[in-house]
N, C-alpha and C positions, 0 to 999 in steps of 0.2 A: 641392598641386602637388609633384610628385616632382623634387627638385633633381638626382637621379642620372641623369635621362634627359630628352631633349627631348620635350615632350608637345604635344598640340593646344592646351592652355591657354597654354603658352609661346609658341606661334606666334601665337595670337590677341593676346596682350599685345604681342609684338614688332611686329605690324602696327599697333598703336595708338600706339606710342612717338612717332613724329613729331608726331602730332596732340596727344598728351599734353604733349610738350615745349613746343609752341606755347601750349597753354592754361596751363601752369604759368608760362611766361615772362610772359604777359599778367596772370595773377593776381598774380605777384610785383610787376609794375610798379604795379598799382593799390594793393596793400598798401603798397609803399614810398612812394607819393604821400601816403597817409594818415599814415604814420609821419613822413616828412620835414616835413610840414606842422606837426606839433606837437612834434617832438623835435629834438635836435641832429643834425647831419648825421653819417653814419657815418665811421669811420676809413677811410683809403684801403685798398683791397684787398677782401677777401671773395671769394666764389666764386659763380658762377651757372652751374651745370651741373645738368642733370636728375638727380635723386636725391641731390644734395649741394650745396645752396645755403646760404650764410650771409652775414651782415653783422655787423660788430662796432661797438658804440657805447660812448662814454664814459658813465659814470654821471653823472646830473644830480641834485644835491641838491634837496630841497624848497625852495621860495622862502624866501629869507632865511636859509638854513642852509648850512653847509659839510659836506663829506663827512667822516664819521667816519674816523679813522686806519685802522680795520680794513677799510674799503672801498677804500682807495687801492691802485692797482696791479691792480685787478680790472676786469672790463668786462662790459657787457651784450651779449647776442648773440641773434640770432634766425635761423632757417633751417629747412631741411627735410632730412631724411636717413632712411635705413632705421632702424627701431626696434630693431635687434639689440642695442643697448646695454642693453636691458631684460632680457636673459637669458631666463629661463623665461616672463616676462610678455609677451614680444614677440609681436606679431600677424603678424610677417614682412611689414610694410607700411611705407610712407612715413609720416612723422609730422612735423608742424611743431613747433618748440620755440621758446621765448622765455624768457630769464632771465639769470642771473648766472653767469659763468665766473670761477672763483677761481684766480688765478695767483700770489698772494702766498705767502710762505714758510709752512710748516706752523704756525709759532708765531703767525703773524698770521691764519691761516685761521679765519674766524668759525665754520665748521662744526666745528672741532676743539675749540673752547672749551667747557668744561663750563658756563660761565655763559650760553651761548647756546642750550642745549638747548630751552628753552621758546620762544625766538624761532623756531628751526627748526621746532618742532612747530606753531606758529601758521601759519608759511608753508605747511607741508604740509597743514594744515587748510583753507588757502585755495587749494588746487589745485596747489601746487608739489611737485616731487619732487626729492629728493637723488639726483643721478646722478653716477657717476664714469665719464667717457669722456675719458681722458687726464688731464684736470684735474677736480677736484671742481666740480660745477655744481648750481645750483638752477634747475630748468626747469619751466615749464608745458608740457604736451603737448596737441596738437590734431591728431586724425587727419583726413585729407582728407575722409572721408565726413561729418564734422561740419559741413562748409561747404555740403553739398548742400541744406540747408534754404532757402538763398537762391536765387531764381529765375534770376539772371544772373551771369556771370563778374564783372561790375563790382561787384555787391552782395557776392559771395563775397570778392572782394579787399578791399572796404571792411571787411567783418566780420573778415577776417584781420588787417588793419592795426590795427583797434580792439583786437583781442585781444592783439596784440603790445604796443601802447601800455599797455594795462591791466596787463600783466605787468611792464613796465618801471617804470611809475608806482608800482605796489604795492611792488616791491622797493626803489626809492629812498626811499619813505616809511617803510619798515620796516627802518631800519638796525639792525644787531645791537647789543645793549647793551654788549658788551665786545669 
């Protein structure tokens, strides 16, 4: 699609935006129902606008454990946004993301610790990506077309919610060693 001029493809997409916004809102509601059923409620705020939705959650330690000091001050996040943060790898598409946003100081940032390189490599081997989008982040990515294997919006939303929970659970169980 040529971003330098309005094309028939742009017009077609613009015509579908109201319907797409309604479908994404419904998908979001179903996914959040799955997430809220098994996870802590989100922090107040977040955004729900087409092409830029997100929610922020506190980290939850595995049963019987407390969060490691290196995790404190960071948060879990999921949402949907354009994939332009991927640079040359961008598909110029919307992508769902779920993972950890690191807001601690650089000295506490688990990604910057030499002792955590193996930990980060393990996470990357489990489908996470190290992303820098204002803050350092460890996100799993899911493109919208990956939900199309499910026959209904309800089932697509449930799959999305389970995908988010799997990312959150995996991160909370894999605290960095230092």
